N, C-alpha and C positions, 0 to 999 in steps of 0.2 A: 024161382023164389030166391034160392040160394046167390044168385046173380047179384040179384038186386040188393040183398043184405051187403055183399062185400063191396058193391060200388056207394051205398050208402056209408059203409065203414072207413073206405077210402077217403070219401069228400070231407067225413069229418075230421080225419087224421091230417090231411091236407090244410082244412081251414083253420086246424086248432094248434100249429105249431107251436104258439105262445099265444102270451095274452095279446099282443098288439095285431097277429093273426087272427086271432078270435074275433077280434072288434073291427077289424076292415076286411076281412075276408079277402086278402090280397095274395096271390101269387107273385113273387118277384122274379122278374124274367131279365138276362144280360142278352144284349143284342149288339153287333158291331154294325150300327146303321151307315155302312158305306156299300151296300151291295144292291144297288137297284136292278129290278122292281121287286125284289124279295123284301128287304128293310133298307130304308134311307130314309133322313130327315126333310120334314118340311122347312118351308121358309121360316116359320116360327121355331124352328128347331125341336119338333116334335115327330116321334118314331111315326113312319109309314110304311106302306106297301102291303106285299101278298100277306107277308107273315105276319103283322099287325093287324089285319083286317081278318084274317084266319084266327088270330087268338081271339079277337072281340066276339066273332062267332062261337068259338067254343066256351068262351066266358058266359054267353047268352046261354048256352045249352045247360051248362053246368051250374050256373047259379053262383060262379066266382069273377073274380076279376084279377086278370094278368097285366100287372103293371111293368110295361117293357121300359128300360132304362138302356142308353147309349154308352156303351164302352168299348176301349180299344180290343183288337182282336188278339193281341198277344197276351191280354191277360185274361181272356173271357172264360178260359176252362178252370183257371186258377182261381177265380172268384167265386164260381160254385164250389171247387173243393173245398174251400174257406167259409162257406157258409154264408158269403154275403148275398148270394142269389139261389132262388132254388131250382132255377133251370136255364139252360141257354135255348135262346131261339135264334139262330144267326145262319141260317142255311149251311148247316155242320153235315158234313159228308160221313156216312158211316162207313168207317174202315176198322179192319181188325186191329190194327194197333190201338184205336180210341177205345175200343170196346173192352181193351183188357182193362182200361182205367175206369170207363165210364157206362153208363145206361142208355141205352138209347130208345125211343119212342118208336112205334111205327113207322113208316113213310112219311114224310111231309111232300114231298115233291122229287120227281126225278130229273136228272140234267145229264148232259155229256159236256166234256171239255170243246172249247171253240177258240178258235186263234181270229183276233183281231187283226187288220193290216190297215194301210192306207188304200184309199180307193185306187185301182188300177194295179196292183199290186197282186199277185196270187201265188199260191202254194198248191201242191197236190199230195202232201206228205207232211210228216214232222220233219222229215229228213232234209224236206226243201230250206228249212230254218238255220242250216249248218252256217256258221260263221256271221249269223245277223244276232243283233241284240233284241232280246225277248223279256218283256217284263210281267210281272205278275203280282199278287199281293203275297207276304210272307206268310207261309204255313198255311196255305190252301192247295188244295189239289191240283190246280195248275201248274202251279212251282212243282208239286211231286212229279205229274205226269211227263214234266221237261225233263227233270231229272233222271227219272227212267228211262226215256229216250235216248238220251245219251246224245244227241245227234250232233253235238260240238257246236250248240248255240251259246252264246253269251246272256247267261242268266242274270237278270236284273231284279231285286224283290223291293218292293214299296211296302210304307205301313198301312195303305189302302189300295182299292184297284183304281179309284179315281185318279190318283198322282200317277199312276200307270199311263190310264189313259191320256192325260194331259202331256206327258213325255212323248208319247206315241204322236197326238195331236200336233205337237210341236216338233217332231222331227229328231228328237232324240235316240228314240230306240225304232225298232224294225216292227215289232208286233207286240201283241197282250195277249197272254192264255188266261182264259176265268170259264164259269160255268157258261152255258151258249145263251141263258135266258139273258145273264147280266151283259153278254157281249152285244147280244140283238140290242137289249136297252140303248146301250151309249151308240151302237153303231146307226139307230133308226128313229130314236124318241129323246133321247139326252140333250136339250137345249145347248148348241156351241158346239156340240162334236156329231151331230148328223149330218149326213151328207158328204162327212169329211173321211168315212173310214167304213168298213163292211167286214162281215164276217167271212173269211178267205178258208175257213176248214172247221169241221167239226169232227172230234171222235167218235169212235164207235162203240165205246165203253160206256156202259150206264153208271150213273152213282145216284146212291138214293141220299136224300136228305132227312133229317130228323132232329127233333127235340131231343135233348143231352139234360142229363140227372147225374147225381152223384149214385154209385152204384149201390148203396143201401136205401135209394128213395125209391123203393118198388111203388108203393101207395098212390105216388103223386104221378109217377109214369103209368099206372093202370088207369088212372082218374084221365090223364091226358089222351090216351089211348080212346077211352071211351069218348069223350068229346070230340076229336077228330073224326071217329067213326058216325057221331049222330050229325055231324057236319056236313059229310059225305053223303049219308043216306037222305039228307033234307033237300040236297041240289045246289047248296049255298056254297059247297065248295068248288062245284064245275062252275058255279055265277062269277066266283073270285079269279080262278084261272083265266076264263076268259077277260076280265076286266083286267087283269095285271099282264096277263101273256099274251093276250090275243088268240088264243086257241081255243 
């Protein structure tokens, strides 16, 4: 009974941030929609993907609306810190450094890092990238992994992973490092990229992706965790994983 009271109170706090929120019952969500199949833009420039569908399912369970807005990755955390958005839903990896500044939900999805290369090009380890030009999206764990590995690769950072993949497709770099589901999407599904590249290597260290909030926003975090729990229990989560990741 106490749990129900707590969740009801959390819900009331979330949808009652201010007059506008009380009227619309909207939770404002920041996403960098350049990370398919997790978050990307449709032909009419609307957010879509696994995370978008997951938020919709959670909103249905909780009786709220998650309003997703596409913003650039390099300003996504500061937009929440400044109060412009209530949360980030953008395949954010839980790291110890980020946990010092922000609050994370329960894990949304797990990934490993993957190296994408042109078909016919293969490696056995990250060390084989020595001397090669390796791209990735700025501020992502793919770049962090390459910097930590320190194998002597020439690391090139791009504003979004799509630009890095374009550079790879056009032969201006030798590889791209990103989340394995994103790598597989570009290699096997993305129109104009399929059949020109492949996933040459996957790392072994698992990363947990989660929703992100300001440190003091514990009520919203609790609500989101409850919504995620309900969607998983209903079987809808597994349906979405199969739909977007083919798993």
